[in-house]
N, C-alpha and C positions, 0 to 999 in steps of 0.2 A: 572290304574294299576301301581304299583310301578316298576320302572326300576331297574332290578337286573343284568344288563349286566356287570358292573364293580365291582361287589361284590366279595371279596376274601373269606369271611367267613360269613355264616348265623348263627347268634347267637340267640338261643331260650332261653328265661328266663321264667321258671315257678316261678313266684314271690311269696315271703313269707314275713312274718313280720321281722324276724331276719336275714334270709338268703334266697337266691334264689338258685334254681338248674339251672346251665348254661350248655348248650350243644351247641358246635360250630360244624357246618358241612360245608365242602368244596363244591364247585360247583359239584364235582364228587361224592358227597354223603359220603365222608369219615369223621369220627369224628376227629376233631382237639382238642376238649376240652370237658370234661364231668365230672364236679365236682360241689360240693356245693360252693356257693359264698356268703361271708358275705355282708350284705346290708350296706356297707360303701363306701364313695366316693373313698378313695385310692385304695381299692381292685377292684372296678369297673373300674377305670381309667387304672389300670395295665392290666386288661384283655382286655379292648377295644383297647389299643394301641399295643397289642401283635401280632395281626393277619392281619395286613394290613387294607384294607377297610372292615369294619364290618357293616353288617346290623343287628341292634338290634331289636328283635321282642319279644313282651310280650303278655300275655293273659289278662292283666288288666292294661290299660293305666293310671288309676287314683289310688288314695289311695296308697297301698303298692308298686305299680309299678311306682310311680312318680319319685323317686330318680334315678333309672337306666336311665330313659328316659331323665331327666334333665342333667345328666352327659354325656350321649351319645351326646345330642345336643350340649353341651358346647364344646365337642371335635370334632365336625363336622361329627359325624357318622350319617348315615341315620337311621331313626327309623320307626317302623310300629307296628301294633298289629293285632293279629288274634282273631276275635270275638269268644266268648265262644260257641255259637251255631254252628258256622262253625267248630270249633275245635272238638266238640263232633261228628259231622258227619264224619270228616276226621279220627278220632281215630278208627272208626269202620273198616277202611281199613287196620289197622295194626294188626299183630297177637297178641294173648294173651288177656286175660280179666283183668289182673292186672292193677291197676291204681296207678302209683308211680310218684313222682316228676321228676325222671330221664326220665321216658317214656314220660311224658307230655312235658318236655323241648325238647326232641328229636323230637316229633311230631311237635312242633311249628317251630323248626329250619328246619326240612325236608319239611314241608309244604311251608315255605318261599322259599326254594330252588326249589322244584318241582312244586308248584302251587302258584306262586306269585300273581295270580289273586284273591286269597282268602284273601290277606292282605288288610288292610285299612291304609291309610296314617294318620299320626298324625300331625295335624296343629293347627291353632288358634281355629278352631271350637271344636276340642277335648279338648283343654285346657279350653275353656269356659264350656264345659260339665263337666270336672273334678272339676272346681270350683263350678259349680252348684250342683254337687253331694254332695260336702262337706257341702255347706250351707243348701241345702234342707234336708240333713240328720240331721243336727243340728236343723233345724226348726221342723222336725218330732219329735225329742226328746222333744223340748219345747212344742209342741202340746200335747204330752202325759203327760208331767208334768202339763200343764194347766188343762187338764181333771182330773188328780188325785187331784189337789188342789181344783178345783171347786166341785168335788164330796164330798170331805171332808167338805167343807163349806155347801153344801146342807144337808149333814147328820147332822151336828151340829145344823143348824138352824131348821131343821125338829124336832130334838130331844127336843130343848128348847122352840120353839114357831112355830108350824106348820102353823098358819095363816100368820105370818110374812114371812115364807119361801115361801108361795104361792104367795106373792107379789114380793119379791126380787128374788126368784129362777129363773124365766124366764129371768130376766135382770141381772143375777149375774155377767156377764163379762162386763157390762156397766161401764164406768169410774165413773159415778155418784154413783152407788151402791157400788162399791169398795171403793170409797172415804168415803162414809157413814160408811161402816163396819170397815174401817181402823181407823176411829175416834171414833166410838161408837160400842163396841163389844157385847152389850147386849140390850134386849128390854127396860130395866129400864134406861139405859144410853141414848137411843134414845128418850124415852119419856121425860126425864129430859131436853133434849136440846131445846125443844119446837119447834113449827112449823116455826116461823120466822127465827130462827137461822139455821134450816135445809134447808130452801129454799135458804137462802143466801149462804150456803155451797155448795149446789148442782147446783145452777143456772149456774155457769161457765161451768160445765160439761154437763148439760142438760137444755139449756135455755127454751125449749118448754115443757119439761116434769116435771120440778122441782116441781111446785105447785101440779100438779095432783099426782105425786109420793108420795109426803109428805102426802097428804090427804089419799091416799090408805094405807100408812104405819100406820097412826094413827087409821084408821078404823080397821086394822088388830090387832093392839095392844089392842084395846078395846074389842076384842073377847076373850081375855084370861086374867083372873084375878089372876090365881095361878102362882107361880114360881116353875118351874120344877127343881128337883135336878140335879146339874151339870151346872146350868146356870152361877154360879160364875166362874167356871173353863173355860167355853166357852167364857166368857168375856175376858179372857186372851189370848185364842187361836185364836179367830175370827179375831182380828186386824192383827195378824201376818200372818195368811193365806191370808187375803185380800191383804196385802202388797206384799206377795210372788206372788200372782196371777197377781197383777198389774205389777210387775217387769218382769214376764214371758211374758205377753202380750205386754209390751213395747219392749222387745227384738224381739218378732215376727214381730212387725211393722217395726223395723229397718231392719231385714232380708228380709222382703217382698220387701222393696225398692231395695235392692241389687239383689234379685232374679229377679225382673222385669227388671233391667238394663241388667243383663246377658242374660236373655231370649230374650230381644229385640235385643241384639247384634248378635244373631244367625240367620242365613238366613232362618231357618225353623220356626221362631217365628210366622210370620204372617200367615203361612199355618196352624199351630196348633191352634192358637187363633181365626182363622176365623170360627172354628166349635163352634156352640152354646154350652155353658156349660163348655168350656175349658178356665179356667182363668189362672192367673199367676202361682199359685202353682201346679195345675194339669197339665198345659202345661209343666212346668219344669220337673215334675216327668216323664211324657210320653217321653219327649226328652231324659232324662237320660237313661231310660230303653229301648227305642225303637231306638233312634238315627234317621237316615234317612230311617229306615225300610228296608235297602238293605239286611240285614242278614236273612230276612224272605222270603222264596220262594213264599208263597201264603198268602192270608188273613187268611186262616185257621190256618197256622202256627203261625201267630201273635196272633190269638184268643186263641190258645192252650197255648202259652207262657204266655198270660195274665190271664189264668185260666177261660176263658169265653166259652170254648168249652164244651158243655154238655156231660156227660158220661152216656152211656146206661147201665142199670142194668138189667140183665136177668138171668134166671135159666131154662135150658131146653127149652121147647116151651112156657114157661110163661115169658113174658116180663113185667117187673115191671115199665118200663118207663125210662125217662131220668132225671138225677139229675145234679145239679151244680157240676162241677169238683172241687175237693179239691186240685188240683195240680196247678202249675203255679206260676208266680211271684206275691206274695201277695200285694206288694206295687203298682204294675201296675194294679192289679185287683181293688184295692181300688180307684185308680185314675180314671179308666174307670167308676166304679160304681158311684162315687161322681159327675163326669161330666155328667153322664146320668141323675142323679137326678136333677142337676142344669139346664139341658136342657129341663125339662118338661114345661118351659115357651115358648119353641119354638113350633109353631103349628104342624109342621110335626112330631117332636119327641113325642109330646103329643098325636097325633093321633095314632101313632104306639103303644105307651104305653096303650092307651085306648082300642085298638084292642086286645092286649094281655089280658087285664083285662076281656074283653067281652068273650074271649075264655076260661075263668075259672082260669087263673093264678092269684096268689095273688101278692101283691105290690112288694115284693122283686124279685119274679120270673120275673115279667114284666119288672122291672128295669134291671135285668141281660140280658133279651132278647134285650132290647134297647141298653145296653152296648155292646153286641156282634155285633149288627147291626152297631153301631158307629165304632167299631174296623175295620169292613170291609170297611167302608167309609174312615176311616183314612188311612188305608193301600193304598187305591187307590189314596188318596190325596198326600201321601208321594211318591208313585211310580211315579206319573205324575207331581208332583210339582205344583198342582193346589189348589186353595182355595175351601172352602166349598161352595156348591151351594144349596141355599134354595129350597127344594122341596115342591110342593103344598100339603097341608094337606089333608089326606084322612080320611073318616069317619071310625069308628070302624067296621062297617058292611062290608066294602070292603076289599078285599084281599091285 
């Protein structure tokens, strides 16, 4: 818990892009400041130096809340943050249903004064998470761009030569295939290059696959003798798209290295990645969204936040059953879902998935059930600081 014994003023900041709302409360609960505050260093310094020893508390320690915390640290002010879930629970204790920046700033400041146990310290771990959040967010943007460009390539190849797309499509993000499409943008150009030249071009990128891939490409080219309208235009577009996709994938490789470094530097890294199916990117996303798990009272709260708690749909005495919740943190939902899919190679996870399939659930439902189960396990791991323990696999027929 943060020591608040020597604090003269508790300053709550409801952070914003251009300006924050700042509310300062004395230990007696009296407001000493309550105004909008421009998000500039001079204005922040002027406020922080004005009221003696100031505890600066924010609701977002990263992104738009980064400058106030950096300035406060530089001036020697203690800093902390009030987690969003905690703040929402505390807000229910205050009168009125209106949600304003001024009210939120006061709640942050008053909670720091009256309930210091709800605050979380901001140290090196939080700085690591802040950097992770920035890089992982950019990586997510790049992943979306890679999908968009790849889909465009799939569409063009399918339009001008379906047989060629069936060969190249499943390997579209392979460096050898992208090199080929960047150099030769049409079926005619590929055929003109001849087998030997293509093997020489592709072998550095795919030593064991080059000859087989070239043979498959020429077999596909032989299946179509007509030239589809638009092929000439595609020959101009395909190399550009291939180059763009290569650049995006290269950027993601660079980011992956930095994400791995930051994740390994966090003390919870080994706990998270000890769970089957949790890799660097999913581990980083879970760490960003969940932290050490202390803001969630129970595993059920974590599952609800992750959108993994089923919602019951009923009307009168007729219960239609349970459906997947559409609420929750979408990015965290995706991380749990992808990690559950990746964990199907783990015998215990596979047995649980097979049991759900045997109960009549389809693939996605079974994966969501597995993701929920893994959320419960992860909660216990974070609570106790323990690694994942492999459980003996059970057959689908057992409970």
